[in-house]
C-alpha positions as CSV (number, residue, x, y, z in Angstrom):
1,X,7.7,-5.6,-23.3
2,X,8.2,-1.9,-21.7
3,X,6.3,-2.3,-17.9
4,X,3.4,0.3,-18.1
5,X,2.6,2.8,-16.2
6,X,-0.1,1.7,-13.1
7,X,-2.5,5.0,-12.3
8,X,-5.0,5.4,-10.1
9,X,-7.4,8.3,-10.0
10,X,-9.7,10.0,-7.3
11,X,-11.3,12.5,-8.9
12,X,-15.6,13.4,-7.7
13,X,-16.4,15.5,-11.2
14,X,-17.3,12.9,-13.6
15,X,-16.3,15.4,-16.1
16,X,-12.7,15.0,-15.3
17,X,-12.7,11.9,-14.8
18,X,-13.4,11.0,-18.6
19,X,-10.9,13.5,-19.4
20,X,-7.8,12.0,-17.2
21,X,-9.1,9.2,-18.7
22,X,-8.9,10.0,-22.5
23,X,-5.7,11.7,-21.4
24,X,-3.9,8.5,-20.3
25,X,-6.1,5.9,-22.3
26,X,-4.6,7.8,-25.8
27,X,-0.8,6.7,-24.4
28,X,0.5,3.1,-24.6
29,X,2.7,3.3,-21.5
30,X,0.0,4.1,-19.1
31,X,-2.8,1.6,-17.5
32,X,-5.7,3.2,-15.6
33,X,-6.2,0.8,-12.8
34,X,-8.9,2.7,-11.0
35,X,-10.7,5.9,-11.3
36,X,-12.5,6.4,-7.6
37,X,-14.9,9.4,-6.9
38,X,-13.1,10.4,-3.3
39,X,-10.2,9.1,-1.4
40,X,-12.3,6.9,0.7
41,X,-13.0,4.7,-2.2
42,X,-9.3,4.5,-3.4
43,X,-8.0,3.7,-0.1
44,X,-10.5,1.4,-0.4
45,X,-9.5,-0.5,-3.4
46,X,-5.7,0.1,-3.0
47,X,-4.3,-3.3,-2.0
48,X,-5.8,-4.7,-4.9
49,X,-4.9,-2.3,-7.5
50,X,-1.2,-1.4,-6.0
51,X,-0.6,1.9,-8.6
52,X,2.9,3.2,-9.2
53,X,1.4,6.8,-9.0
54,X,-1.9,8.5,-7.5
55,X,-3.6,11.4,-9.3
56,X,-6.0,13.3,-6.7
57,X,-8.0,15.8,-7.2
58,X,-8.2,18.2,-3.6
59,X,-11.5,18.8,-2.9
60,X,-13.9,16.3,-3.3
61,X,-16.9,17.0,-1.3
62,X,-16.8,16.0,2.2
63,X,-13.2,13.9,1.2
64,X,-10.1,15.8,0.2
65,X,-6.6,14.9,-0.6
66,X,-5.9,15.3,2.5
67,X,-7.7,12.3,3.6
68,X,-6.0,10.2,1.0
69,X,-2.5,11.7,2.2
70,X,-3.4,10.8,5.5
71,X,-4.4,7.2,5.0
72,X,-1.5,6.7,3.0
73,X,0.6,7.6,6.0
74,X,-1.4,5.9,8.5
75,X,-0.8,2.4,6.1
76,X,2.7,3.3,5.7
77,X,2.5,3.1,1.8
78,X,4.6,5.2,-0.5
79,X,3.3,5.9,-3.4
80,X,4.0,9.7,-5.7
81,X,0.7,11.7,-5.6
82,X,-0.3,14.5,-7.5
83,X,-2.4,16.9,-6.5
84,X,-4.6,18.2,-9.1
85,X,-7.0,20.9,-8.0
86,X,-9.0,24.0,-9.2
87,X,-8.4,25.2,-5.2
88,X,-4.4,26.1,-5.3
89,X,-4.8,29.7,-5.4
90,X,-7.5,29.7,-2.9
91,X,-6.8,27.1,-0.7
92,X,-2.8,27.5,-0.6
93,X,-2.7,26.6,3.1
94,X,-4.3,23.6,2.6
95,X,-2.1,22.2,-0.4
96,X,0.5,23.1,1.6
97,X,-0.6,20.8,4.2
98,X,-1.1,17.9,1.4
99,X,2.9,18.7,0.5
100,X,3.7,18.3,4.0
101,X,1.9,15.2,4.4
102,X,4.3,14.1,1.3
103,X,2.3,14.8,-2.1
104,X,4.7,15.6,-4.8
105,X,3.5,17.8,-7.1
106,X,0.4,20.4,-8.0
107,X,-1.1,21.1,-11.2
108,X,-4.0,23.3,-11.3
109,X,-6.8,22.4,-12.9
110,X,-8.7,24.3,-15.4
111,X,-12.6,25.0,-14.8
112,X,-14.7,23.4,-17.6
113,X,-15.6,26.4,-18.4
114,X,-12.1,27.7,-19.6
115,X,-11.3,23.8,-20.4
116,X,-11.2,23.8,-23.9
117,X,-8.2,27.0,-24.1
118,X,-6.3,25.0,-21.2
119,X,-6.3,21.2,-22.1
120,X,-3.3,20.8,-24.3
121,X,-1.5,22.8,-20.9
122,X,-2.8,20.6,-18.9
123,X,-2.3,17.2,-21.0
124,X,1.1,17.9,-21.7
125,X,2.2,18.9,-18.2
126,X,0.5,16.0,-16.5
127,X,1.8,13.6,-19.2
128,X,5.7,15.1,-18.3
129,X,5.1,15.5,-14.6
130,X,3.9,11.9,-14.3
131,X,7.1,10.4,-16.3
132,X,9.4,12.2,-14.8
133,X,8.3,11.6,-11.5
134,X,7.6,7.5,-12.7
135,X,11.0,7.4,-13.9
136,X,13.1,8.9,-10.8
137,X,10.8,7.0,-8.0
138,X,10.3,3.4,-9.7
139,X,13.2,2.2,-8.3
140,X,13.5,3.6,-5.3
141,X,9.9,2.1,-4.6
142,X,12.0,-1.2,-4.4
143,X,13.4,-0.2,-1.3
144,X,12.4,-2.3,2.0
145,X,12.7,0.7,4.1
146,X,11.8,-1.2,7.3
147,X,15.1,-2.9,6.4
148,X,17.3,-0.1,5.7
149,X,20.4,0.3,7.9
150,X,19.8,2.7,10.7
151,X,22.2,5.4,11.5
152,X,23.4,8.0,14.8
153,X,24.2,10.8,12.9
154,X,22.2,12.2,9.7
155,X,24.7,15.4,8.5
156,X,22.7,17.6,5.6
157,X,25.0,20.1,3.8
158,X,22.8,23.3,1.6
159,X,23.7,26.2,-0.3
160,X,21.4,27.9,-2.6
161,X,18.0,26.9,-2.8
162,X,18.8,24.9,0.7
163,X,16.5,26.6,2.9
164,X,13.3,25.8,1.3
165,X,14.6,22.0,1.1
166,X,15.3,21.3,4.4
167,X,12.2,23.4,5.2
168,X,10.2,20.4,3.5
169,X,12.7,17.8,5.0
170,X,12.4,19.0,8.4
171,X,9.0,19.6,8.4
172,X,8.4,16.0,7.0
173,X,10.1,13.9,9.7
174,X,8.8,11.4,11.9
175,X,9.7,12.0,15.3
176,X,12.7,9.9,16.3
177,X,14.6,9.4,19.6
178,X,18.0,8.2,19.4
179,X,19.3,9.8,15.7
180,X,20.8,13.1,15.8
181,X,20.9,15.4,12.7
182,X,23.2,18.1,12.0
183,X,22.7,20.3,9.0
184,X,25.5,22.9,7.3
185,X,23.3,25.4,5.5
186,X,25.2,28.2,3.8
187,X,23.9,31.8,5.4
188,X,25.0,34.7,7.1
189,X,25.8,34.8,11.2
190,X,22.4,37.1,11.6
191,X,19.4,34.6,10.0
192,X,20.9,31.0,11.4
193,X,19.3,31.3,14.8
194,X,15.6,32.6,13.4
195,X,15.8,29.8,10.8
196,X,16.4,27.4,13.2
197,X,13.7,28.9,15.1
198,X,11.2,28.6,12.3
199,X,12.1,24.8,11.4
200,X,11.5,24.0,15.5
201,X,8.2,25.2,14.6
202,X,7.6,22.7,11.9
203,X,8.8,19.6,12.8
204,X,8.5,17.1,15.3
205,X,12.2,17.1,17.0
206,X,13.6,19.7,18.4
207,X,15.8,22.3,16.4
208,X,17.9,24.5,17.7
209,X,21.1,26.8,17.0
210,X,24.6,24.9,18.4
211,X,26.3,26.2,20.6
212,X,30.1,25.6,21.2
213,X,31.0,22.5,23.8
214,X,27.2,21.2,24.1
215,X,26.8,17.8,24.8
216,X,24.6,16.5,21.5
217,X,21.4,15.7,22.2
218,X,19.7,12.4,20.9
219,X,16.9,13.2,18.8
220,X,17.4,16.6,18.0
221,X,18.4,18.7,14.8
222,X,21.4,21.0,15.5
223,X,21.9,24.1,13.0
224,X,25.3,25.2,12.8
225,X,25.3,29.2,13.1
226,X,26.8,31.3,10.5
227,X,30.0,32.2,10.3
228,X,31.1,29.1,12.1
229,X,32.3,25.7,10.8
230,X,30.4,23.0,13.3
231,X,32.3,19.7,13.8
232,X,31.9,16.7,16.2
233,X,34.3,16.1,19.2
234,X,34.0,13.8,22.3
235,X,30.4,14.0,21.6
236,X,30.1,17.4,21.9
237,X,29.8,20.3,19.1
238,X,32.4,21.8,18.6
239,X,32.5,25.3,16.3
240,X,35.0,27.0,14.7
241,X,35.4,30.6,13.4
242,X,34.8,30.9,9.5
243,X,36.3,33.8,8.8
244,X,38.9,32.1,6.5
245,X,36.3,29.9,4.2
246,X,34.7,31.0,1.3
247,X,31.6,29.8,2.4
248,X,30.3,29.0,5.6
249,X,29.2,27.2,7.8
250,X,31.1,25.0,5.6
251,X,30.0,21.7,4.6
252,X,32.9,19.7,3.6
253,X,34.3,20.4,7.5
254,X,30.9,18.9,8.8
255,X,31.4,15.9,6.8
256,X,35.2,15.2,7.6
257,X,34.6,15.6,11.7
258,X,32.4,12.8,11.4
259,X,35.0,10.6,9.9
260,X,35.3,8.7,12.7
261,X,31.8,7.7,13.0
262,X,31.4,7.2,9.2
263,X,29.8,3.9,9.6
264,X,27.1,4.9,12.3
265,X,26.5,8.1,10.0
266,X,24.5,9.4,6.8
267,X,25.7,12.2,4.4
268,X,23.2,14.2,2.6
269,X,24.1,17.0,0.0
270,X,21.3,18.8,-1.1
271,X,20.7,21.9,-3.9
272,X,23.8,24.7,-4.0
273,X,26.3,26.2,-6.0
274,X,30.1,25.3,-6.1
275,X,31.4,22.1,-4.4
276,X,31.6,22.7,-1.0
277,X,30.4,18.6,0.6
278,X,31.8,17.0,-2.3
279,X,35.0,16.2,-0.8
280,X,33.9,15.3,2.7
281,X,31.1,13.1,1.4
282,X,33.7,11.4,-0.6
283,X,35.6,10.9,2.7
284,X,32.7,9.9,4.5
285,X,31.6,7.1,1.6
286,X,35.3,6.1,2.0
287,X,35.0,4.6,5.5
288,X,31.5,3.0,4.7
289,X,28.8,5.9,5.6
290,X,25.9,6.2,3.3
291,X,25.7,8.9,0.8
292,X,23.1,10.7,-0.7
293,X,22.7,13.5,-3.4
294,X,19.8,16.1,-4.2
295,X,18.9,15.0,-7.7
296,X,19.1,17.4,-10.8
297,X,15.8,18.4,-11.5
298,X,14.5,19.2,-8.1
299,X,18.1,21.4,-7.1
300,X,17.6,25.2,-7.7
301,X,21.2,24.6,-8.7
302,X,22.8,21.4,-9.0
303,X,26.4,22.3,-8.2
304,X,27.1,20.8,-5.1
305,X,25.2,17.6,-5.3
306,X,26.9,17.2,-9.3
307,X,30.4,17.7,-8.0
308,X,30.0,14.7,-5.7
309,X,28.1,12.9,-8.6
310,X,31.1,13.1,-10.7
311,X,33.3,11.6,-7.6
312,X,31.4,8.3,-8.3
313,X,31.0,7.5,-4.2
314,X,26.9,8.4,-4.2
315,X,24.4,5.9,-3.0
316,X,21.0,7.3,-3.5
317,X,20.3,10.1,-6.0
318,X,17.0,11.3,-4.7
319,X,14.2,13.8,-5.5
320,X,13.6,16.8,-2.6
321,X,10.3,14.8,-2.0
322,X,11.7,11.4,-1.4
323,X,14.5,12.3,1.2
324,X,12.5,12.7,3.8
325,X,10.8,9.2,3.5
326,X,14.6,8.0,3.4
327,X,15.6,9.7,6.5
328,X,12.9,8.6,8.0
329,X,13.5,4.8,7.4
330,X,17.4,5.3,8.4
331,X,16.6,7.1,11.7
332,X,15.9,5.3,15.1
């Protein structure tokens, strides 16, 4: 018998509690474990119900989805949370805070007045997202993050769509003290310093544009400068002119420079056009590095990750919203 997808719901309005109950009760593959009036009620019952996915209204009177996410993070529990709210447009900054705290997606909830016209759209969108998220996270949830291998170096390569993906990752990372992260994002020379500064403002760890010859500081995130290829040599950063490379900062070059440290490294290849990074990731994999790619659905362009997948050297295929959780599990 096929395992049912277990749902928990936090919603303060009785009208929508009834609607969500009807939507999932009509589908045989779902089981509603509980419908609660606010985040506190759901969190109080979490250990007893153990849902696969949580659906939460954003604004629940004196309570909100932010409280729910804070509670989950405090308990170190990863359960995919979808925010369903009529306040998406009006409270966009707070909604973005939900994404930064780990919410996976947002669905705009129709008002009671416009509900009849919007019901089918809401139902189809909700069922599609829940099915996809469950199918792409159920196996990952079984990973015991506490027992994952810890690494000294995390290497991230990205191209088209990568800046947003990297921002999401950096803003969601915990504070770490010993692991160092190196990022090569295809970008023109004039923009990488600004990019590094923006990342430095949104994360818990220092982010800086890499300088040639500087000694590597543990707990720091380095951004490869535009127009240069970033490598590691004798615990120092070595930059090379990238004028002869079609794309730069070149990801393959960065990955390959870490091959001597592969057993202490994790290579991650995010969204991007072309195949930069695939060969370098293979070389890391061949020397026992952990290898990760972003999945097709959450990639803006599934070029570079696909090129790596076709080499059969990828340990984990993760949606972008799970990559920060994975990095947190292997960083020190």
